[in-house]
LOMAR-772747 format. One record per residue: residue in three letters; x, y, z of N, C-alpha, C in turn. Coordinates in steps of 0.05 Angstrom, whole numbers. Example, Ala and Ser with C-alpha at 12.3 -4.5 7.8 and 13.67 -1.06 7.14 Angstrom:
# LOMAR-772747
PT code     nx     ny     nz    cax    cay    caz     cx     cy     cz
PT  Ala    264   -114    156    246    -90    156    264    -66    156
PT  Ser    257    -45    142    273    -21    143    258      1    157
END
This chain:
# LOMAR-772747
PT code     nx     ny     nz    cax    cay    caz     cx     cy     cz
PT  Unk     15    -23      0      4      4     -1     14     29      2
PT  Unk     13     47    -19     28     67    -12     15     96      4
PT  Unk     27     99     20     19    111     40     36    150     42
PT  Unk     18    166     51     31    191     55     25    198     78
PT  Unk     45    208     94     39    223    118     37    250    121
PT  Unk     22    266    127     23    298    131     30    308    162
PT  Unk     48    316    159     63    320    192     90    308    205
PT  Unk    110    320    205    136    304    215    149    314    239
PT  Unk    129    308    259    123    322    288    135    291    301
PT  Unk    134    284    319    135    264    335    129    240    328
PT  Unk     97    245    325     84    216    331     74    214    299
PT  Unk     72    234    279     81    236    240     98    219    241
PT  Unk    124    219    264    155    212    240    149    187    255
PT  Unk    135    180    275    140    157    283    114    132    271
PT  Unk     98    149    259     85    138    239     89    121    206
PT  Unk    108    137    206    123    139    174    140    110    180
PT  Unk    153    117    209    174    100    211    156     66    215
PT  Unk    131     66    221    114     47    238    102     31    213
PT  Unk     96     46    188     87     38    168    106     24    146
PT  Unk    129     37    150    148     38    130    154      8    147
PT  Unk    167      3    167    176    -22    188    156    -51    177
PT  Unk    133    -36    172    113    -65    161    108    -79    136
PT  Unk    130    -54    118    121    -61     87    109    -44     74
PT  Unk     98    -21     78     90     -5     60     99     18     49
PT  Unk     94     29     22    111     44     13    104     75     22
PT  Unk    119     88     32    115    113     54    129    139     44
PT  Unk    110    164     42    122    191     38    113    206     60
PT  Unk    140    221     65    130    230     95    136    267     82
PT  Unk    107    280     85    110    306     84    118    330    107
PT  Unk    126    345     95    127    370    123    141    391    101
PT  Unk    129    417    122    129    439    108    158    447    101
PT  Unk    177    459     82    205    464     76    214    490     95
PT  Unk    195    503    118    195    516    133    208    506    167
PT  Unk    196    472    161    193    458    185    220    456    200
PT  Unk    229    466    223    255    454    232    258    422    227
PT  Unk    240    410    240    227    375    241    242    369    210
PT  Unk    228    383    185    234    370    161    258    369    158
PT  Unk    264    406    161    300    408    151    315    390    165
PT  Unk    311    385    190    338    357    202    338    336    190
PT  Unk    301    322    180    298    299    170    315    303    140
PT  Unk    317    326    135    324    322    100    364    320    107
PT  Unk    372    334    123    400    329    132    399    306    136
PT  Unk    397    300    176    409    277    178    389    254    176
PT  Unk    358    251    176    339    227    169    334    225    197
PT  Unk    345    237    221    338    233    247    323    256    265
PT  Unk    306    249    283    302    279    298    314    266    331
PT  Unk    305    281    353    311    269    378    307    247    381
PT  Unk    285    228    373    275    204    381    273    186    363
PT  Unk    279    191    344    277    167    325    302    173    302
PT  Unk    313    152    274    322    163    256    302    144    239
PT  Unk    300    154    216    282    151    193    303    130    175
PT  Unk    290    105    165    306     92    148    305    112    113
PT  Unk    323     98     96    321    111     76    298     94     46
PT  Unk    284     80     64    259     74     43    240     99     44
PT  Unk    237    114     71    219    132     65    228    159     52
PT  Unk    214    165     30    209    190     18    207    211     31
PT  Unk    225    228     37    206    263     44    209    282     24
PT  Unk    184    300     30    170    311      9    164    344     29
PT  Unk    173    361      9    162    385     20    141    401      8
PT  Unk    125    386    -16    102    396    -26     76    380    -24
PT  Unk     55    391    -14     36    370     -8     26    351    -40
PT  Unk     35    360    -60     22    355    -86     34    324    -92
PT  Unk     53    314    -65     64    278    -72     41    261    -59
PT  Unk     23    276    -43     -4    260    -36    -15    245    -58
PT  Unk    -20    262    -83    -34    248   -106    -20    226   -117
PT  Unk      0    214   -105     13    190   -108     -1    165    -89
PT  Unk    -15    173    -70    -21    159    -52    -47    148    -45
PT  Unk    -47    123    -36    -74    116    -34    -95    113     -3
PT  Unk    -76    129     12    -81    132     35    -72    156     47
PT  Unk    -74    178     55    -61    206     76    -63    206    102
PT  Unk    -53    199    113    -49    199    140    -43    232    160
PT  Unk    -55    239    173    -50    264    180    -41    271    215
PT  Unk    -24    285    217    -19    282    242      3    301    246
PT  Unk    -21    324    254    -18    352    263    -26    359    283
PT  Unk    -30    393    296    -35    406    306    -71    404    310
PT  Unk    -82    394    316   -113    393    315   -131    412    305
PT  Unk   -123    437    327   -131    451    317   -125    473    291
PT  Unk   -107    463    279    -96    468    253   -101    447    229
PT  Unk   -130    427    228   -137    406    210   -155    434    195
PT  Unk   -175    446    201   -182    463    182   -166    475    160
PT  Unk   -147    495    167   -123    505    159   -105    487    135
PT  Unk   -107    462    144    -94    436    128   -115    431     93
PT  Unk   -137    430    105   -162    421     93   -169    445     63
PT  Unk   -164    479     80   -165    496     62   -142    491     39
PT  Unk   -114    484     51    -91    478     34    -96    462     16
PT  Unk   -115    437     18   -118    415      1   -129    414    -16
PT  Unk   -154    430    -18   -177    437    -32   -172    447    -59
PT  Unk   -143    462    -66   -138    463    -97   -135    438   -114
PT  Unk   -120    416    -92   -112    399   -100   -134    382   -117
PT  Unk   -154    389   -109   -182    365   -120   -174    336   -113
PT  Unk   -178    338    -83   -164    306    -89   -198    284    -80
PT  Unk   -196    262    -95   -222    247   -103   -208    214    -92
PT  Unk   -216    199    -79   -218    169    -76   -197    159    -67
PT  Unk   -189    172    -43   -173    174    -20   -182    162      6
PT  Unk   -165    149     23   -174    149     49   -152    159     64
PT  Unk   -166    185     82   -153    201    103   -155    186    130
PT  Unk   -134    187    141   -141    171    167   -130    197    188
PT  Unk   -145    202    209   -129    220    231   -116    211    255
PT  Unk   -101    219    258    -84    200    282    -82    226    308
PT  Unk    -95    257    298    -97    275    316   -119    270    348
PT  Unk   -120    290    374   -139    274    384   -143    305    398
PT  Unk   -168    321    384   -179    333    389   -206    349    381
PT  Unk   -212    373    394   -238    377    383   -238    406    373
PT  Unk   -245    421    351   -243    440    338   -260    460    361
PT  Unk   -247    483    370   -253    497    397   -279    518    376
PT  Unk   -277    529    357   -293    548    341   -325    534    336
PT  Unk   -321    509    337   -348    499    328   -345    476    336
PT  Unk   -335    459    352   -347    435    377   -343    410    356
PT  Unk   -334    420    327   -332    395    307   -307    372    317
PT  Unk   -322    350    321   -295    323    316   -273    322    287
PT  Unk   -252    319    293   -238    324    270   -252    304    248
PT  Unk   -264    286    247   -278    271    223   -290    284    210
PT  Unk   -313    306    228   -322    324    215   -311    346    193
PT  Unk   -300    355    215   -281    377    198   -269    371    172
PT  Unk   -254    341    176   -246    326    140   -267    325    127
PT  Unk   -293    311    133   -319    303    120   -329    332    103
PT  Unk   -327    354    116   -340    377    113   -324    393     93
PT  Unk   -305    379     88   -284    394     63   -276    374     45
PT  Unk   -279    347     46   -273    327     22   -296    314      3
PT  Unk   -285    320    -14   -304    305    -39   -316    283    -26
PT  Unk   -336    285    -35   -350    255    -26   -340    222    -26
PT  Unk   -325    217    -54   -313    199    -59   -287    194    -42
PT  Unk   -281    205    -27   -261    201      3   -267    195     26
PT  Unk   -259    180     36   -271    161     69   -245    171     81
PT  Unk   -263    185    111   -245    184    135   -246    165    159
PT  Unk   -221    165    158   -218    144    193   -207    159    211
PT  Unk   -199    150    236   -188    159    255   -166    135    268
PT  Unk   -141    138    277   -129    127    292   -117    135    319
PT  Unk   -130    115    340   -125    126    362   -120    107    378
PT  Unk   -112    120    409   -105     92    429    -75     95    442
PT  Unk    -72     79    458    -53     90    471    -16     83    465
PT  Unk     -1     97    472     33     92    458     45    115    456
PT  Unk     65    105    466     92    127    458    115    130    440
PT  Unk    115    147    428    151    143    403    159    129    412
PT  Unk    181    142    439    199    116    451    190     94    448
PT  Unk    178     83    475    166     56    469    169     37    442
PT  Unk    145     54    428    147     41    401    168     35    386
PT  Unk    186     54    385    212     55    373    229     33    386
PT  Unk    235     28    411    238      4    421    232    -21    418
PT  Unk    210    -18    403    196    -48    398    171    -63    425
PT  Unk    164    -45    444    149    -44    460    121    -49    444
PT  Unk    104    -66    454     73    -64    436     52    -52    457
PT  Unk     39    -46    439      9    -36    446    -11    -43    438
PT  Unk    -40    -39    442    -62    -40    425    -80    -18    422
PT  Unk    -87     -7    401    -94     18    395   -126      9    367
PT  Unk   -137     26    364   -168     23    356   -162     48    326
PT  Unk   -174     31    304   -184     43    281   -209     44    280
PT  Unk   -223     76    273   -245     65    272   -263     82    239
PT  Unk   -285     89    236   -301     99    209   -327     88    208
PT  Unk   -335    103    191   -369    106    181   -368     77    166
PT  Unk   -352     83    152   -344     50    136   -335     40    134
PT  Unk   -352     11    146   -338    -17    149   -315    -30    136
PT  Unk   -324    -21    103   -298    -41     85   -263    -19     93
PT  Unk   -273      6    100   -246     19     95   -246     13    126
PT  Unk   -254     16    144   -246      5    179   -221    -21    168
PT  Unk   -245    -40    156   -232    -72    161   -203    -70    144
PT  Unk   -198    -47    117   -176    -54    101   -154    -41    117
PT  Unk   -164    -18    140   -139      3    151   -126    -22    177
PT  Unk   -146    -34    185   -139    -54    199   -115    -82    201
PT  Unk   -137    -88    173   -118   -116    164    -90   -104    151
PT  Unk    -82    -84    138    -60    -71    142    -35    -55    155
PT  Unk    -54    -41    175    -32    -33    194    -34    -52    214
PT  Unk    -41    -74    225    -42    -93    244    -10   -101    243
PT  Unk      8   -103    264     33   -121    266     40   -132    296
PT  Unk     63   -140    288     64   -155    326     72   -128    337
PT  Unk     78   -109    332     77    -78    348     55    -66    362
PT  Unk     32    -71    338     12    -57    349    -13    -71    333
PT  Unk    -29    -81    355    -44    -92    351    -77    -75    351
PT  Unk   -100    -75    323   -116    -54    327   -142    -70    329
PT  Unk   -149    -53    342   -184    -66    350   -199    -47    324
PT  Unk   -224    -59    316   -251    -44    298   -262    -31    316
PT  Unk   -259    -11    316   -273     16    331   -306      5    322
PT  Unk   -319     17    337   -350      8    337   -374     30    347
PT  Unk   -358     54    351   -372     81    358   -351    105    349
PT  Unk   -353    120    328   -338    140    321   -338    160    334
PT  Unk   -363    174    345   -369    194    356   -352    197    388
PT  Unk   -356    172    391   -349    166    422   -317    157    427
PT  Unk   -311    148    414   -278    147    401   -265    171    405
PT  Unk   -279    193    387   -263    211    373   -264    227    411
PT  Unk   -292    230    418   -288    252    437   -273    245    467
PT  Unk   -272    217    464   -260    204    494   -236    208    486
PT  Unk   -224    202    466   -194    202    458   -181    238    460
PT  Unk   -198    259    452   -194    281    455   -197    285    489
PT  Unk   -215    279    504   -219    287    532   -193    270    546
PT  Unk   -180    247    542   -160    233    561   -138    265    562
PT  Unk   -136    286    539   -110    296    548   -113    307    570
PT  Unk   -139    319    567   -150    337    594   -141    322    622
PT  Unk   -154    307    621   -150    286    645   -123    284    650
PT  Unk    -97    282    637    -73    277    635    -64    305    641
PT  Unk    -74    327    637    -65    353    644    -70    350    674
PT  Unk   -101    341    683   -108    343    709    -87    319    727
PT  Unk    -74    299    718    -54    287    728    -34    290    730
PT  Unk    -20    311    713     -1    322    719     -2    348    735
PT  Unk    -26    363    745    -35    370    762    -26    367    787
PT  Unk    -43    343    797    -39    324    827     -3    327    828
PT  Unk      4    322    810     36    312    820     53    333    823
PT  Unk     50    361    807     50    380    814     46    397    841
PT  Unk     28    387    855     11    389    882     27    367    902
PT  Unk     33    351    893     45    331    909     19    304    916
PT  Unk     -9    306    905    -25    289    907    -26    259    888
PT  Unk     -3    257    875    -11    238    857    -21    208    857
PT  Unk    -25    206    891    -46    182    898    -76    185    895
PT  Unk    -78    210    894   -110    227    871   -108    206    849
PT  Unk    -91    204    835   -104    195    809   -114    170    800
PT  Unk   -123    149    825   -137    131    821   -161    139    825
PT  Unk   -171    162    838   -193    175    840   -199    190    809
PT  Unk   -178    207    802   -177    217    778   -193    201    751
PT  Unk   -172    178    755   -189    161    727   -214    153    730
PT  Unk   -225    149    757   -247    135    760   -270    156    751
PT  Unk   -272    183    762   -292    198    762   -281    216    735
PT  Unk   -263    216    725   -256    220    700   -270    210    672
PT  Unk   -279    181    680   -282    177    662   -315    166    662
PT  Unk   -324    175    683   -353    178    686   -358    198    674
PT  Unk   -347    217    680   -356    243    671   -347    243    639
PT  Unk   -325    230    625   -331    237    597   -347    221    589
PT  Unk   -361    193    603   -369    173    587   -404    191    583
PT  Unk   -415    205    601   -434    220    600   -438    239    586
PT  Unk   -418    257    583   -407    272    548   -409    261    524
PT  Unk   -402    237    521   -402    219    497   -432    209    497
PT  Unk   -442    199    520   -479    195    518   -502    214    501
PT  Unk   -486    240    515   -503    263    506   -501    273    476
PT  Unk   -473    272    477   -474    272    442   -483    257    419
PT  Unk   -496    229    426   -499    212    423   -479    192    404
PT  Unk   -461    187    430   -443    161    426   -447    140    445
PT  Unk   -439    116    442   -438     94    462   -431    106    493
PT  Unk   -435    107    517   -415    111    536   -401     89    541
PT  Unk   -395     65    530   -383     48    535   -357     50    519
PT  Unk   -354     72    500   -333     76    489   -308     96    514
PT  Unk   -324    106    530   -296    119    547   -292     98    566
PT  Unk   -297     73    562   -277     51    582   -255     30    566
PT  Unk   -256     46    533   -244     27    516   -215     39    512
PT  Unk   -205     31    486   -182     45    483   -171     76    484
PT  Unk   -194     79    470   -195    110    467   -190    137    484
PT  Unk   -204    117    516   -201    141    538   -194    122    556
PT  Unk   -205    113    571   -188     90    600   -165     72    587
PT  Unk   -171     66    561   -148     45    562   -113     67    549
PT  Unk   -119     90    543   -103    111    536    -96    120    567
PT  Unk   -103    124    591    -94    121    615    -69    126    623
PT  Unk    -58     98    618    -28     95    633     -9    112    619
PT  Unk    -11    116    592      5    129    576      6    156    575
PT  Unk    -15    166    590    -21    201    595    -28    202    632
PT  Unk    -39    189    637    -31    205    666    -15    187    692
PT  Unk      7    172    677     29    164    691     53    167    677
PT  Unk     54    169    660     77    167    636     93    194    640
PT  Unk    122    183    639    147    212    635    141    220    613
PT  Unk    128    203    595    138    213    565    110    231    560
PT  Unk     86    231    573     61    240    563     67    279    571
PT  Unk     63    291    539     65    313    546     50    337    562
PT  Unk     18    323    555      2    332    572      0    326    603
PT  Unk      6    308    610     15    309    645     36    320    648
PT  Unk     58    323    626     86    337    638     76    376    635
PT  Unk     59    381    615     45    403    623     33    411    640
PT  Unk     12    395    645     -3    407    678     13    408    710
PT  Unk     44    388    704     54    389    722     69    417    726
PT  Unk     84    425    708     95    438    704     76    473    707
PT  Unk     59    469    701     35    499    703     30    502    724
PT  Unk     30    479    746     27    474    780     52    493    790
PT  Unk     78    474    778    104    486    789    117    516    784
PT  Unk     94    530    759     99    552    741    126    545    732
PT  Unk    132    524    719    153    522    696    152    525    666
PT  Unk    167    543    659    156    532    629    165    505    619
PT  Unk    135    504    591    139    483    588    135    484    558
PT  Unk    136    476    533    144    486    503    130    471    488
PT  Unk    135    441    497    120    418    480     87    427    478
PT  Unk     78    410    452     46    422    450     37    396    464
PT  Unk      8    410    481     -7    393    494    -29    408    491
PT  Unk    -43    381    476    -73    383    466    -89    394    482
PT  Unk    -90    383    504   -112    388    522   -117    411    538
PT  Unk    -91    425    534    -96    455    536   -122    459    521
PT  Unk   -124    460    492   -145    462    475   -174    456    479
PT  Unk   -158    432    482   -190    406    476   -213    423    508
PT  Unk   -199    424    537   -214    430    551   -233    454    551
PT  Unk   -220    479    530   -245    494    521   -271    487    499
PT  Unk   -263    473    483   -278    450    468   -299    445    492
PT  Unk   -298    428    503   -301    404    529   -323    424    540
PT  Unk   -313    452    546   -334    470    559   -354    473    540
PT  Unk   -349    476    520   -372    487    506   -385    467    497
PT  Unk   -381    439    497   -404    414    490   -418    404    514
PT  Unk   -404    418    537   -423    410    567   -441    429    564
PT  Unk   -442    448    560   -458    480    564   -479    469    545
PT  Unk   -473    466    520   -488    457    493   -497    429    498
PT  Unk   -497    412    513   -517    390    520   -508    389    544
PT  Unk   -516    408    569   -523    398    587   -507    382    612
PT  Unk   -484    375    609   -470    351    612   -448    363    632
PT  Unk   -452    364    658   -434    369    686   -406    362    681
PT  Unk   -385    378    678   -360    359    672   -341    376    698
PT  Unk   -344    372    716   -329    375    743   -300    382    736
PT  Unk   -288    354    732   -262    353    719   -251    376    706
PT  Unk   -264    367    683   -256    397    663   -255    420    675
PT  Unk   -272    419    687   -284    457    691   -266    461    705
PT  Unk   -251    445    733   -234    448    748   -207    452    734
PT  Unk   -196    440    711   -180    450    692   -183    471    680
PT  Unk   -203    477    666   -208    499    651   -208    518    675
PT  Unk   -212    528    696   -218    548    713   -188    554    725
PT  Unk   -169    525    723   -136    539    730   -122    546    708
PT  Unk   -133    530    682   -115    550    660   -125    570    644
PT  Unk   -150    572    654   -161    598    635   -168    616    659
PT  Unk   -176    612    676   -193    636    698   -175    646    720
PT  Unk   -153    630    720   -129    638    741   -135    632    767
PT  Unk   -149    611    768   -155    604    799   -133    587    814
PT  Unk   -143    584    835   -112    578    853   -121    542    855
PT  Unk    -97    532    841   -110    504    843   -118    491    866
PT  Unk   -107    493    896   -108    485    914   -141    492    923
PT  Unk   -152    509    916   -177    523    920   -194    511    902
PT  Unk   -187    498    880   -206    485    856   -204    455    865
PT  Unk   -197    444    878   -187    418    886   -210    419    901
PT  Unk   -205    433    932   -215    432    951   -252    438    948
PT  Unk   -256    453    927   -286    462    917   -295    428    908
PT  Unk   -273    411    888   -283    388    878   -296    364    918
PT  Unk   -280    375    932   -282    359    949   -315    362    963
PT  Unk   -317    388    962   -338    395    972   -359    396    964
PT  Unk   -357    387    937   -391    381    919   -395    360    936
PT  Unk   -435    366    926   -455    361    943   -444    327    938
PT  Unk   -457    311    964   -445    284    964   -468    274    950
PT  Unk   -459    247    938   -479    225    917   -464    197    917
PT  Unk   -487    182    905   -477    160    892   -456    154    878
PT  Unk   -433    128    877   -416    140    857   -431    128    835
PT  Unk   -450    119    820   -451    103    793   -480    118    789
END
């Protein structure tokens, strides 16, 4: 299968490396102005991995015309801008696979909705979600992930062709729930980092339990299956987000509490704004997400916010 990967950051480059590893013909695209792509063109490596010579490096989006499948791994809030760039290419009969986790802040659209709103009807859209870090995959440490799409044939094609001894893919059964759950887990990751920063890591068990229930309620309200919150897209990704030293969202949350600078992309920072909008629009109470939002955007004192969670009215667990 001939595949192009748009996005040469840590995850996009890992995806290109992985798909090449399992026998596909891969093109990795990055802007010529991208420092990541500049380094790949010179050294074929970044701080995490080295790309084999079998992967073609391109700086023109026209390269995607050569491929059957287009994998996208960029900042989730930049997907609409990318779609605008792709429109003049008049793309038809391709499969787009979105590997980001987020919800568009301005519209509340899931990323598959953003893509479908901008693509010709002959194209298909899927999502690739679940746990795993570049550092671990590159070392050969396996994990399980999920691929979902509204098109069952596309879903089967991708799972069958992308599965290997390194990644076991499951067939997703709820595109709405999987996308919301995957995006929301980054917010829980920031909350986990905040607990670490406050010296309250023991509360992560309660965070995972209550966070999953919160996200399940939102998924159900939006029209998905609340069971999706307990799958690979959300709860299944917690170990890699809530505890891992490699998680950008967890690291960001901890750095924020400690007033330390953090320069890496933490998607949860943007996603929490989108969750607040969804919660309001669908009438769903999101106490943990609200707490993260209040700390990040309202300047509230973290200890006061935590105390307010503990003093909420008492209720049954389920």
